[in-house]
N, C-alpha and C positions, 0 to 999 in steps of 0.2 A: 502438568498445561507446560506444551515449548513456546518459545519464544521467539519472534521472530523481526526482524529490523528492515524492510523494504523504506527504496530509495524509489521516488516513482517519477521520470521527467512526463508534462502533458504541457497543452496548450490551456491557454488561459479559457475558460467560460463557465458560468453559472451554475451548469451540473454536474462539470464535471468530477465535483467533489462528494456529489451526491451520488455519483456511478462508482466510483471509486468505494465507498461507502458500501452501500447496495450490495456490490460484490463479493465484496469480505464477508460481507455476514451469512449470503446468500449458501457459499461455500462454507462452510460453518466455526468463521476465528471470530473471536472479539476481538477488537479495537481497544486498546489501552492503554496506548497515547498518538497524536498525532501533529504535527505542525506542516504547517504550508506559509511559503514567502513566495511571491511573483517576483521575478526577475527583474532587472534594471531599466525594459525595454515595457513591462507590464506584456509580454502577447503570448510568456509561459511561467506557467508557476510551478516549484521545486516541490513536494511532497513526504514527507516521512512521516509512516507509519510502523510502529509497532504492536503487533497480534501474538494471541495463541491460541493452538487449538494444538491439539493431538495432532495433527489431520499433515501430510508433507506439506510445507507449505510452496512448492509446486503447481503446485493444484490452482493456490492463488494467483498466484504468478503468469503463468499463462492464462488464466483468464483476465487477470489487469490486463496483459499484451495487448487481447483483444480489444481492447475500448475502442473508438476511431477516434477520440482526442487525447492517447494514450501515446507519448513518443519510444516511449524505457523505463524499463523497472528493472531494477539492480537489487537482492539479495544480500544483505549483511550480513555474512557470516556469519562473524564476530562478536555481535547482536546474542547470536542465541544463546539461549541458559533457559536450562531445566525450573521447573518450581515443584515444586511438593502441594500438590492441590489432591 
């Protein structure tokens, strides 16, 4: 499986994290690690997501970008790695 690291900026709402996780699952990605932090003013959230799949990460990135509360998705290419499984 190939691991990818995504950085997601979104509006802070209770359902935002659930939607991000649902899209990842529906697109065939396994969530390996996740970190979420609110910005200082509390209306935005930064989500760091590490996912694994044989599928291209662009499939996930495009779908996450379409979510209403997501302001931006950035693929961190340096964190991609292949594991023998």
